[in-house]
Wavefront OBJ file of the C-alpha trace (Angstrom):
o trace
v 0.000 0.000 0.000
v 1.523 3.335 -1.067
v 1.771 6.487 1.009
v -1.235 8.242 -0.548
v -3.584 5.341 0.194
v -2.388 5.205 3.799
v -2.889 8.945 4.223
v -6.390 8.994 2.732
v -7.383 6.076 4.991
v -6.051 7.999 8.001
v -8.001 11.098 6.900
v -11.223 9.069 6.652
v -10.628 7.522 10.088
v -9.967 10.971 11.563
v -13.090 12.342 9.854
v -15.161 9.513 11.324
v -13.721 10.091 14.809
v -14.497 13.831 14.950
v -18.031 13.117 13.733
v -18.868 10.271 16.091
v -17.110 11.668 19.166
v -19.687 12.660 21.802
v -22.386 11.807 19.232
v -25.211 12.449 21.698
v -24.478 16.171 21.897
v -26.588 18.043 21.174
v -29.582 15.796 21.969
v -31.811 14.659 19.126
v -33.911 17.383 17.523
v -37.545 16.665 16.731
v -36.826 16.032 13.027
v -34.143 13.508 13.985
v -36.469 11.872 16.493
v -39.160 11.630 13.821
v -36.770 9.913 11.413
v -35.712 7.431 14.083
v -39.253 6.726 15.271
v -40.499 6.095 11.728
v -37.532 3.826 11.007
v -38.316 1.868 14.184
v -41.992 1.649 13.224
v -41.112 0.386 9.737
v -38.725 -2.146 11.257
v -41.356 -3.525 13.630
v -44.560 -3.236 11.597
v -43.689 -2.300 8.011
v -45.754 0.860 8.479
v -44.995 4.450 9.451
v -46.559 6.316 12.368
v -49.683 6.983 10.290
v -50.071 3.341 9.235
v -48.782 3.778 5.678
v -47.147 0.633 4.325
v -43.471 1.196 3.389
v -44.018 4.776 2.161
v -41.496 6.612 -0.009
v -42.442 9.916 1.615
v -43.246 10.231 5.337
v -45.959 12.613 6.508
v -44.144 13.151 9.845
v -45.161 16.602 11.175
v -47.042 17.383 7.987
v -43.835 18.360 6.176
v -43.755 15.141 4.110
v -40.126 14.105 4.507
v -38.537 12.140 1.624
v -37.968 8.685 3.073
v -34.465 7.540 2.124
v -32.892 8.497 5.459
v -35.523 6.484 7.329
v -34.544 3.361 5.374
v -30.825 4.072 5.800
v -31.354 4.111 9.569
v -33.201 0.765 9.593
v -30.170 -1.591 9.807
v -28.514 0.515 12.517
v -31.674 0.597 14.626
v -31.979 -3.165 14.150
v -28.381 -3.593 15.397
v -28.179 -0.985 18.156
v -31.784 -0.338 19.089
v -33.698 2.943 18.927
v -31.136 5.451 20.243
v -29.320 8.597 19.047
v -26.287 6.669 17.760
v -28.373 4.447 15.502
v -30.357 7.423 14.177
v -27.259 9.495 13.432
v -24.914 6.793 12.119
v -26.006 7.008 8.440
v -25.123 10.700 8.384
v -21.908 10.175 10.371
v -20.681 7.415 8.048
v -21.568 9.104 4.757
v -20.202 12.424 6.023
v -16.917 10.666 6.827
v -16.676 9.444 3.219
v -17.271 12.853 1.610
v -13.494 13.597 1.895
v -12.819 10.394 -0.063
v -15.063 11.486 -2.943
v -13.389 14.899 -2.874
v -9.980 13.171 -2.981
v -10.963 11.034 -5.998
v -12.413 14.039 -7.817
v -9.315 16.165 -7.271
v -6.959 13.327 -8.135
v -8.714 12.845 -11.470
v -8.163 16.435 -12.629
v -4.936 17.580 -10.935
v -1.480 16.110 -11.387
v -0.199 17.469 -8.079
v -0.205 14.496 -5.678
v -0.491 16.597 -2.520
v -3.501 18.651 -3.603
v -6.063 15.781 -3.466
v -4.894 14.855 0.048
v -4.986 18.497 1.141
v -8.487 18.941 -0.286
v -9.706 15.779 1.472
v -8.227 16.946 4.791
v -9.848 20.384 4.448
v -13.281 18.817 3.974
v -12.698 16.245 6.731
v -12.148 19.047 9.251
v -14.459 21.635 7.737
v -16.693 22.913 10.593
v -19.824 23.063 8.447
v -19.352 19.534 7.141
v -18.629 18.234 10.636
v -21.744 19.945 12.001
v -24.126 18.471 9.440
v -22.425 15.056 9.575
v -22.926 14.715 13.337
v -26.706 14.901 13.206
v -29.362 13.049 11.233
v -29.411 15.724 8.555
v -30.734 14.622 5.170
v -28.860 17.499 3.540
v -25.570 15.833 4.516
v -26.615 12.593 2.816
v -27.687 14.634 -0.217
v -24.235 16.253 -0.405
v -22.606 12.810 -0.438
v -25.003 11.591 -3.139
v -24.501 14.585 -5.425
v -20.719 14.294 -5.214
v -20.778 10.538 -5.798
v -23.282 10.762 -8.662
v -21.216 13.489 -10.346
v -18.048 11.441 -9.877
v -19.688 8.418 -11.527
v -20.903 10.627 -14.370
v -17.435 12.008 -15.097
v -16.108 8.446 -15.093
v -18.809 7.422 -17.577
v -20.513 5.070 -15.146
v -23.823 6.475 -16.276
v -26.145 3.862 -14.799
v -24.761 4.247 -11.267
v -24.738 8.011 -11.644
v -28.397 7.908 -12.642
v -29.310 5.648 -9.704
v -27.593 7.923 -7.158
v -29.166 11.033 -8.672
v -32.513 9.231 -8.545
v -32.059 8.362 -4.868
v -31.248 12.007 -4.120
v -34.842 12.853 -5.064
v -35.956 10.764 -2.074
v -33.372 12.153 0.329
v -34.170 15.825 0.882
v -36.739 18.267 -0.446
v -34.176 20.536 -2.093
v -32.718 17.515 -3.899
v -35.630 17.678 -6.330
v -34.329 21.031 -7.549
v -30.581 20.821 -6.927
v -30.199 17.402 -8.567
v -32.027 18.611 -11.672
v -29.796 21.683 -11.939
v -26.626 19.603 -11.550
v -27.807 17.071 -14.137
v -28.533 19.883 -16.605
v -25.114 21.427 -15.903
v -23.365 18.083 -16.424
v -25.150 17.548 -19.719
v -24.299 21.047 -20.941
v -20.657 20.981 -19.821
v -20.019 17.507 -21.187
v -22.308 17.613 -24.181
v -21.307 15.298 -26.997
v -22.880 13.140 -29.658
v -22.545 10.145 -27.344
v -25.336 11.557 -25.172
v -27.821 10.950 -27.945
v -26.869 7.314 -28.367
v -29.174 4.534 -27.269
v -26.709 3.282 -24.637
v -26.634 6.632 -22.790
v -30.414 7.014 -22.913
v -30.960 3.516 -21.509
v -28.310 3.771 -18.785
v -28.806 7.375 -17.651
v -32.006 8.992 -18.905
v -34.405 6.046 -18.559
v -33.570 5.228 -14.880
v -34.011 8.911 -13.989
v -37.462 8.917 -15.555
v -38.409 5.829 -13.518
v -37.271 7.544 -10.302
v -39.184 10.727 -11.192
v -42.571 9.102 -11.846
v -43.533 8.530 -8.153
v -42.310 12.063 -7.290
v -44.425 13.691 -9.999
v -47.465 11.580 -9.129
v -47.117 12.415 -5.424
v -46.833 16.142 -6.057
v -49.812 16.244 -8.410
v -52.271 13.795 -6.901
v -51.482 13.304 -3.198
v -50.894 15.375 -0.074
v -47.142 15.353 -0.767
v -47.690 18.551 -2.731
v -48.677 20.356 0.482
v -45.033 21.115 1.289
v -44.629 22.878 -2.048
v -47.791 24.870 -1.398
v -46.449 26.046 1.966
v -43.016 27.161 0.736
v -44.242 28.500 -2.605
v -43.774 32.264 -2.864
v -47.152 32.583 -4.592
v -48.887 31.002 -1.584
v -48.772 34.355 0.216
v -50.602 36.857 -2.037
v -51.405 40.374 -0.915
v -54.757 40.501 0.819
v -57.650 42.395 -0.806
v -57.799 44.728 2.230
v -54.105 45.648 1.902
v -54.510 46.171 -1.845
v -57.461 48.521 -1.269
v -55.524 50.551 1.338
v -52.644 51.017 -1.119
v -55.041 52.121 -3.882
v -56.717 54.618 -1.555
v -53.450 56.106 -0.265
v -51.465 56.325 -3.534
v -51.943 57.655 -7.001
v -51.905 55.293 -10.017
v -48.279 56.146 -10.936
v -46.956 55.466 -7.417
v -48.984 52.291 -7.293
v -47.409 50.978 -10.515
v -43.851 51.973 -9.556
v -43.767 50.942 -5.877
v -46.714 48.607 -5.258
v -47.274 46.538 -8.381
v -47.610 42.746 -8.103
v -44.142 42.332 -9.615
v -42.588 44.590 -6.964
v -44.611 42.845 -4.250
v -43.362 39.371 -5.187
v -39.787 40.572 -5.755
v -39.730 42.201 -2.313
v -41.147 39.055 -0.679
v -38.571 36.920 -2.444
v -35.680 39.093 -1.262
v -37.023 39.287 2.301
v -37.318 35.494 2.513
v -33.955 34.967 0.838
v -32.063 37.176 3.277
v -34.085 35.920 6.259
v -32.695 32.479 5.438
v -29.280 33.700 6.557
l 1 2 3 4 5 6 7 8 9 10 11 12 13 14 15 16 17 18 19 20 21 22 23 24 25 26 27 28 29 30 31 32 33 34 35 36 37 38 39 40 41 42 43 44 45 46 47 48 49 50 51 52 53 54 55 56 57 58 59 60 61 62 63 64 65 66 67 68 69 70 71 72 73 74 75 76 77 78 79 80 81 82 83 84 85 86 87 88 89 90 91 92 93 94 95 96 97 98 99 100 101 102 103 104 105 106 107 108 109 110 111 112 113 114 115 116 117 118 119 120 121 122 123 124 125 126 127 128 129 130 131 132 133 134 135 136 137 138 139 140 141 142 143 144 145 146 147 148 149 150 151 152 153 154 155 156 157 158 159 160 161 162 163 164 165 166 167 168 169 170 171 172 173 174 175 176 177 178 179 180 181 182 183 184 185 186 187 188 189 190 191 192 193 194 195 196 197 198 199 200 201 202 203 204 205 206 207 208 209 210 211 212 213 214 215 216 217 218 219 220 221 222 223 224 225 226 227 228 229 230 231 232 233 234 235 236 237 238 239 240 241 242 243 244 245 246 247 248 249 250 251 252 253 254 255 256 257 258 259 260 261 262 263 264 265 266 267 268 269 270 271 272 273 274 275 276 277
């Protein structure tokens, strides 16, 4: 085993240690507890807390969580019981392997042998990555999936790339948007005639379509679309009373310049965007 392999193994071990150390602090948040409880319920009965049989999306607190993390936690809960370690282990383990994917990515495109190791070490001890890896955060699993799927794509392992991208749709709500944007970017950046060949369509495009069908059906015909309705900017229109007050207190020119629907939605978007931070 050469020096680089030894060093990357040591980096992964160190990454795992800093993520699992004192794993019970802070205590489980309610979202983490919900994931663990549903995983335990599936393990014991095959149904979630609402009696749904092996659902892909969990109603939970009415936020309709994509279900992949619940199923990732199943084997750990079966081994260790229903406790914080079992609930958080999927995130801890996958977060510990993010430096490895970063190492492989960097090694593929840079000739400098030290840079991939440096990049892996930076991610292994990155405070943000450590934070999200220590809890049962679906966004951490999504980060791992997007990196791995992109890595497979660049190595022309299109089927596995498609499968991982497909699973990301069932990992975290934002994955439905982020994965699509990354896929479009990959297709544009790496566009070639090969992408229109039957082999690429069968291995990459077709599996993605299969993964998307339940998502589209759920959003259009079931309560899973409620989450989109809640976070949709257009779900909070200006009330008729507020509109009438503005009309009464302004002239038509001021109304068009400062209080039009376009300005109203743009202001709401910016307020919500900066409130996020």
